[in-house]
C-alpha positions in Angstrom: 27.2 -45.3 39.5 26.9 -45.1 43.4 27.1 -41.9 45.2 30.3 -40.2 44.2 31.5 -37.0 45.8 34.0 -34.7 44.6 36.6 -35.9 47.0 38.8 -32.5 46.8 35.6 -30.7 47.7 34.6 -32.9 50.8 36.2 -30.5 53.4 34.5 -27.7 51.8 31.1 -29.1 51.9 31.2 -29.6 55.7 31.9 -25.8 56.3 29.2 -24.2 53.7 26.6 -22.5 55.6 23.1 -21.7 54.7 23.1 -18.8 51.9 26.8 -19.0 51.0 27.3 -19.5 47.2 28.9 -22.6 45.6 30.4 -23.4 42.4 31.4 -23.6 39.6 32.9 -27.0 40.9 30.5 -28.3 43.6 28.7 -31.4 44.9 24.7 -30.9 45.2 23.3 -33.3 47.6 19.3 -33.7 47.0 17.7 -34.7 50.1 14.1 -34.9 51.6 13.8 -32.9 54.7 11.3 -31.0 56.6 11.2 -27.4 56.1 9.3 -24.4 57.6 9.5 -21.4 55.2 6.0 -19.7 56.2 5.3 -21.1 59.7 3.7 -24.7 58.3 6.2 -27.7 58.4 6.2 -30.0 55.5 8.5 -32.3 54.0 10.1 -31.2 50.8 13.1 -31.9 48.1 15.8 -29.7 49.0 18.9 -29.0 47.1 21.8 -28.8 49.6 19.0 -28.9 52.3 17.8 -25.8 51.8 14.6 -23.8 50.1 15.7 -22.3 47.7 18.7 -24.5 47.2 22.3 -22.6 47.0 23.1 -20.0 45.0 25.4 -21.3 42.3 28.0 -19.1 40.8 30.4 -18.7 38.4 32.2 -16.5 35.9 31.7 -16.1 32.3 33.1 -18.7 30.4 33.7 -20.9 33.4 33.6 -24.5 33.3 30.9 -25.9 35.8 31.2 -29.4 37.2 28.2 -29.9 39.7 28.0 -33.3 40.9 24.4 -34.2 41.8 24.1 -36.9 44.3 20.5 -38.1 44.7 19.6 -38.8 48.2 16.0 -39.0 48.0 13.8 -41.7 49.6 10.5 -40.3 49.8 8.7 -41.8 47.0 5.6 -39.5 47.4 7.6 -36.6 46.0 9.6 -39.1 43.8 12.9 -40.6 44.3 14.4 -40.0 41.0 15.7 -36.6 39.8 17.2 -34.3 37.1 18.6 -30.8 37.4 18.1 -28.2 34.4 20.2 -25.3 34.3 17.6 -22.9 33.1 18.6 -20.6 30.6 22.0 -22.3 29.9 22.2 -22.9 26.0 24.6 -26.3 26.5 26.5 -25.9 23.5 28.0 -29.4 22.7 26.6 -30.6 25.8 22.9 -31.2 25.3 23.3 -34.4 27.3 23.6 -32.2 30.4 20.3 -30.1 29.9 18.8 -32.0 32.5 15.5 -32.5 31.0 13.9 -36.0 32.0 13.0 -38.4 28.8 14.3 -35.5 26.4 17.8 -35.2 27.3 18.4 -38.0 30.0 16.9 -40.6 32.1 16.4 -39.7 35.9 19.4 -40.0 38.2 18.3 -43.2 40.3 18.4 -42.9 44.2 21.6 -43.4 46.0 23.7 -42.5 42.6 25.1 -39.5 41.5 25.4 -37.7 38.1 28.3 -35.0 36.9 26.9 -32.1 35.1 29.8 -30.8 33.2 29.1 -27.7 30.9 30.5 -24.5 29.8 28.2 -21.7 29.3 30.4 -20.2 26.5 29.7 -16.3 26.2 26.9 -16.2 28.6 26.4 -14.2 31.6 23.5 -13.1 33.9 20.9 -14.5 36.0 19.6 -18.0 35.7 18.3 -20.7 37.8 18.1 -24.7 38.4 15.5 -27.1 38.9 13.9 -30.4 38.6 12.9 -31.1 35.3 11.2 -34.7 36.4 7.4 -34.4 36.5 6.2 -31.9 39.1 9.1 -32.4 41.4 10.3 -29.0 41.3 6.9 -27.9 42.8 8.2 -29.7 46.2 11.1 -27.6 46.7 14.1 -28.4 44.0 14.9 -25.0 42.7 17.8 -22.5 43.3 19.3 -19.7 41.8 22.5 -19.6 39.4 24.4 -16.5 38.6 27.3 -16.1 36.0 29.0 -12.6 36.5 30.6 -10.9 34.0 34.1 -9.2 34.5 33.2 -7.1 31.4 29.7 -6.2 32.5 28.9 -2.9 30.5 26.7 -1.8 33.2 29.2 -2.1 36.1 29.7 1.5 36.6 25.8 2.0 37.4 25.9 -0.1 40.7 28.0 -0.6 43.8 26.7 -4.1 44.9 26.2 -7.2 43.3 26.5 -10.2 45.4 24.4 -13.0 47.0 22.7 -10.5 49.0 21.2 -9.2 45.9 19.6 -12.3 44.7 15.7 -12.3 44.8 13.9 -15.5 44.5 10.1 -15.4 44.3 8.3 -18.8 44.7 5.0 -20.2 45.2 4.7 -22.7 48.0 2.0 -25.5 48.6 1.5 -27.3 51.9 0.9 -30.4 50.4 3.0 -32.5 48.2 2.7 -32.0 44.5 1.4 -35.4 43.6 -1.1 -35.7 46.6 -3.1 -32.5 45.6 -5.3 -31.6 42.7 -4.1 -31.6 39.3 -4.3 -27.7 39.3 -3.3 -26.7 42.8 -3.6 -23.3 44.3 -0.6 -22.1 46.4 -1.0 -21.5 50.1 1.9 -18.7 50.2 4.4 -16.6 48.4 8.0 -17.0 49.3 10.6 -14.4 48.7 14.2 -15.6 49.5 12.6 -18.8 50.8 10.2 -16.9 53.6 6.7 -15.8 53.6 3.4 -16.0 55.4 -0.1 -17.7 54.7 -3.4 -16.3 55.4 -4.4 -17.1 58.8 -0.9 -18.3 60.0 1.5 -17.2 62.3 3.6 -13.9 61.6 6.7 -15.6 60.4 9.8 -13.9 59.8 10.1 -12.2 56.5 12.9 -12.2 54.4 14.9 -8.9 54.9 17.1 -7.2 52.1 19.3 -4.7 53.8 20.6 -1.8 51.8 22.7 1.2 52.7 21.7 4.7 51.8 23.4 6.3 49.0 24.7 3.0 47.4 23.4 1.6 44.2 22.2 -2.1 43.9 21.9 -4.4 41.3 19.1 -7.0 42.1 18.8 -10.2 40.3 15.0 -11.3 40.4 14.1 -15.0 39.6 10.6 -16.1 39.4 10.8 -19.9 40.5 7.0 -20.3 40.9 5.3 -23.5 39.3 2.3 -21.2 38.4 1.8 -17.7 39.1 3.3 -14.6 37.6 4.0 -11.7 40.1 3.4 -7.9 40.1 6.5 -7.0 41.8 7.2 -3.5 43.4 9.1 -1.9 46.1 7.4 0.8 48.0 9.1 4.1 47.3 11.5 3.0 44.8 11.9 3.0 41.3 13.9 0.0 39.3 16.1 0.2 36.1 16.1 -2.8 34.3 19.4 -3.8 32.5 18.9 -7.7 31.9 16.0 -9.9 30.9 16.9 -13.8 31.0 20.5 -13.6 30.9 20.6 -10.9 27.9 21.5 -7.4 28.5 19.0 -4.8 27.8 19.1 -1.3 27.2 18.4 0.5 30.6 14.7 1.2 31.5 13.3 2.5 34.4 10.1 1.3 36.0 8.0 1.2 39.1 6.2 -2.0 38.5 7.6 -5.6 36.8 5.0 -8.3 36.0 7.4 -11.4 36.1 6.1 -14.7 34.6 7.4 -17.9 35.9 10.9 -19.1 34.9 11.6 -15.2 34.1 14.5 -13.3 35.5 15.4 -9.5 35.5 18.4 -7.6 36.8 17.3 -4.2 37.9 19.4 -1.5 39.6 17.6 0.3 42.7 19.4 3.5 43.9 18.9 3.6 48.0 18.0 7.2 48.1 15.0 7.2 50.4 15.0 8.1 54.1 16.3 5.5 56.5 13.2 3.2 56.9 11.7 0.0 56.4 10.0 -0.6 53.0 7.4 -3.4 51.9 8.7 -5.4 48.9 5.6 -6.6 47.2 5.1 -9.7 45.0 1.4 -10.1 44.2 0.4 -13.4 42.6 -1.7 -13.7 39.6 -3.2 -16.8 41.6 -4.8 -15.7 44.9 -3.4 -17.6 47.7 -5.8 -19.9 49.4 -8.1 -18.0 51.9 -6.5 -15.0 51.0 -5.0 -12.1 48.6 -3.2 -8.8 48.4 -0.7 -8.0 51.1 -2.9 -8.4 54.4 -0.8 -9.6 57.5 2.5 -9.2 55.4 1.3 -12.1 52.8 3.3 -12.0 49.5 5.6 -9.6 50.9 9.6 -9.1 52.3 11.2 -6.1 53.6 13.7 -3.8 52.3 15.3 -2.2 55.3 18.0 0.5 55.4 21.0 0.3 57.9 19.7 2.2 61.1 16.3 1.4 60.4 14.4 -0.3 63.4 13.9 -4.1 63.0 10.0 -4.0 62.5 7.7 -4.4 59.7 7.5 -1.5 57.4 4.2 1.0 57.5 4.7 2.3 54.0 1.7 2.1 51.6 1.8 1.1 47.9 1.1 4.0 45.3 -0.5 3.4 41.9 2.4 2.9 39.1 2.9 5.4 36.8 5.9 3.5 34.7 5.1 0.2 34.6 7.4 -2.3 32.4 5.9 -3.1 29.2 7.7 -5.8 27.4 7.7 -4.0 24.0 9.9 -1.4 25.7 12.7 -3.2 26.3 15.2 -3.7 23.7 18.1 -5.9 23.3 21.8 -4.3 24.2 23.8 -6.9 21.9 23.0 -7.6 18.3 19.7 -6.5 18.5 18.0 -7.3 15.1 15.9 -10.5 15.0 16.8 -13.0 12.3 15.1 -13.3 9.2 13.3 -10.8 6.9 11.3 -7.9 8.7 7.8 -9.3 8.1 5.6 -12.0 9.5 6.5 -15.2 8.0 9.9 -13.9 6.9 12.2 -16.7 8.4 13.5 -19.9 6.7 11.3 -22.0 8.9 7.8 -20.9 10.1 5.9 -22.6 12.7 2.7 -21.8 14.0 1.7 -23.9 17.3 -2.0 -23.8 18.1 -2.8 -24.9 21.6 -6.0 -26.4 23.1 -7.4 -27.6 26.4 -9.7 -30.4 26.5 -11.8 -29.5 29.7 -14.6 -31.8 28.9 -12.3 -35.1 28.7 -8.8 -35.9 29.6 -8.1 -32.2 31.3 -4.9 -32.3 28.8 -3.5 -29.7 26.7 -2.8 -29.9 22.8 -0.3 -28.6 20.5 -1.5 -29.0 17.1 -4.1 -31.6 18.3 -0.9 -33.7 20.1 -0.7 -33.8 23.8 3.0 -34.4 24.9 3.6 -37.7 26.7 7.2 -38.3 27.8 8.9 -41.1 25.9 10.3 -44.1 27.7 13.6 -43.5 25.8 15.0 -40.0 26.2 14.9 -38.4 22.6 18.7 -37.5 22.9 19.3 -41.2 23.2 17.1 -42.2 20.6 19.3 -39.8 18.2 22.7 -41.2 19.4 21.3 -44.8 18.9 20.9 -43.7 15.2 17.4 -42.6 14.7 17.5 -39.5 12.8 14.0 -38.7 11.2 11.7 -36.8 13.0 8.8 -38.9 11.9 10.7 -41.7 13.4 11.6 -39.9 16.8 9.2 -40.5 19.7 6.9 -39.1 21.0 5.0 -39.1 17.8 3.6 -35.7 16.7 5.5 -33.6 19.4 8.8 -33.6 17.3 9.4 -30.8 15.1 12.5 -31.1 12.9 14.7 -27.8 12.5 17.5 -27.7 9.7 20.8 -26.1 10.6 21.7 -22.4 10.4 18.3 -21.3 9.3 16.1 -18.3 11.1 13.3 -19.9 12.8 10.0 -18.1 13.4 7.4 -19.6 16.0 4.0 -18.1 16.6 1.4 -18.7 19.3 -1.6 -17.6 18.3 -4.1 -17.4 21.5 -7.8 -18.2 21.1 -10.4 -19.1 23.5 -9.4 -22.8 23.2 -6.3 -22.5 24.9 -7.2 -19.7 27.1 -7.2 -22.0 30.1 -5.0 -20.9 32.7 -3.5 -18.2 30.9 -1.1 -16.3 30.3 1.2 -19.2 29.6 4.9 -18.4 29.9 6.8 -20.4 27.3 10.4 -21.3 27.8 12.7 -22.6 24.9 15.8 -25.0 25.9 19.1 -24.3 24.3 18.6 -20.9 22.9 17.3 -17.4 23.5 15.0 -16.0 21.2 14.1 -12.3 19.8 10.5 -11.1 21.0 9.3 -9.7 17.6 5.7 -9.5 18.9 4.7 -9.8 22.3 1.6 -10.2 24.5 -0.3 -6.8 24.1 1.8 -5.8 21.5 0.3 -4.5 18.1 3.0 -3.8 15.7 5.9 -6.5 15.4 9.6 -5.1 16.0 12.3 -6.5 14.2 15.0 -4.0 14.6 15.6 -4.2 18.6 13.4 -6.3 20.3 14.1 -7.9 23.8 15.9 -11.2 23.8 15.2 -13.7 26.4 14.3 -17.4 26.9 11.1 -17.1 28.4 7.8 -15.1 27.4 4.0 -14.8 28.1 2.2 -15.8 25.1 -0.6 -13.3 26.4 -4.4 -13.6 26.3 -7.2 -14.2 23.7 -6.0 -12.0 20.5 -2.5 -12.0 21.2 -0.2 -13.7 18.6 3.3 -13.8 20.3 5.9 -14.5 17.8 9.6 -15.3 18.6 12.6 -15.6 16.4 16.2 -17.4 16.7 18.7 -19.1 14.6 19.5 -22.6 14.6 23.1 -22.7 15.6 22.9 -25.3 18.5 22.3 -29.0 17.6 20.2 -31.1 20.0 16.6 -32.0 21.0 15.2 -28.6 22.9 12.2 -28.8 24.7 9.7 -25.8 24.2 7.0 -25.8 27.1 4.9 -24.0 29.1 6.5 -23.0 32.6 3.4 -23.5 34.5 4.6 -27.0 35.7 1.0 -28.3 36.3 0.3 -27.2 32.5 3.6 -29.1 31.2 2.5 -32.2 33.2 -0.8 -32.0 31.2 1.0 -32.2 27.9 1.8 -28.6 26.8 4.7 -28.9 25.2 6.9 -30.0 21.9 10.4 -30.8 21.4 12.3 -28.8 18.5 14.9 -31.6 17.1 17.4 -29.2 15.8 20.2 -30.3 13.3 19.8 -33.9 14.0 22.4 -35.2 11.8 25.4 -33.0 13.6 23.7 -34.0 17.3 26.4 -37.3 17.5 29.2 -35.1 16.6 28.3 -31.9 18.4 26.8 -33.2 21.8 29.1 -36.7 22.5 28.0 -38.0 26.2 30.2 -39.4 28.4 29.9 -43.0 29.7 28.1 -41.9 33.1 25.4 -40.5 31.0 24.8 -43.7 29.2 24.7 -45.4 32.6 21.6 -43.3 33.5 18.9 -45.3 31.6 20.0 -48.9 32.7 20.2 -47.6 36.3 16.8 -46.0 35.8 15.0 -49.1 34.5 16.3 -51.1 37.2 14.9 -48.5 39.8 11.4 -48.6 38.0 11.5 -52.6 37.7 12.1 -52.7 41.6 8.8 -50.1 42.0 10.9 -46.8 42.1 9.9 -43.7 40.2 
């Protein structure tokens, strides 16, 4: 399976400029290259040669055919790769979920793999990233937007395009595998640019708006660890989407956004023509610096006609901060199951612990997650059906079809290390019937999303969903260092129907033999 560009797109790929959108049918080369997003140059793993990677777009119900060409050679940052299309349910295409050793073997260097999927019925703000060890922390991440021709909020904004996508990311000056197990970021990047404490006054990202227009911004937290307290000086934000799910409109002036979460918000550009600070204060203080001194953790909102200078605006105390419990699903808002704790068909409690005096690993119900040598989906397609027979032992939870599922995450001192933990479920969105800091469950109209903070000690965050999508779906902390330390389980949903619901193409079956050859020759 040598590198196989999509021939009819070859000419197009030559003329793409940085920042232009691609898709839904496209090549995406993964390369090692030097990049200087904050004034410090380092080698990185770059989709399309940029950080963040190019915006991938399509319309609701489009078929995506994204041919990933692995051109990696730097083994420090790994030469295998995968791409996970974060938030895409992959109905009937679990093989395209892009999760190393859950849904596929890595793509070997100097080969390619075609991710061919249709996001049936889905529209909103998503993203893509490597799901192989901690590779996305070295740069392999980018935005994915699916536009809705029947957007119920279309009359509330004037502009929604590539200029209104906001990516937040932490950035390391050292390759992930060369640093400590739980590293501290050196800078915050907004749309791929930032500054680090003690560094140069590097050019910041500028978001340009025209006075009197209304903008739908799509904000994505692509960080490997921090959540961000996000504000824009002098402006409120009206949230209309969380993680690819429409919400009832909610106006706020402060958004705490956790790793892997997304929000669409409408900004009405009604302030005087000027420059305004966009602020994303990370939960993990940067090395040798915090706050916004010298323009760290910042970008610029610039009105047309304002001078090309840094803003002089000041941050005012929040008066209407986002509380997740105030978000309500717009479509089909009721949570599945009966309206009381434990009222689902299947109820699972996940107790997490961290062994800080021994192996520095996280455990779920006394089992730490270790990737199997054979992907779980391949095990199933090869005839393994029982959850007790699937590897890795103790990390597989069997879910029957067409049932309501409740999962609770009680937070105790034993799992407080590195909290709050943002948990992401592949293959589904879910109803957050009880969120962090929420005393009373809401079964009538909770927010739907695919990534949720499980809070702090004393919280018991609880989610619900229906098993309507056969596949082995990863459920894990999206702080990538914690996932690498075992903070994950696999939900084996409707295992008996997976072979007929998720038939994999021949190219997918070629991945593991090719990967075994790569490993045998010393690659990884």
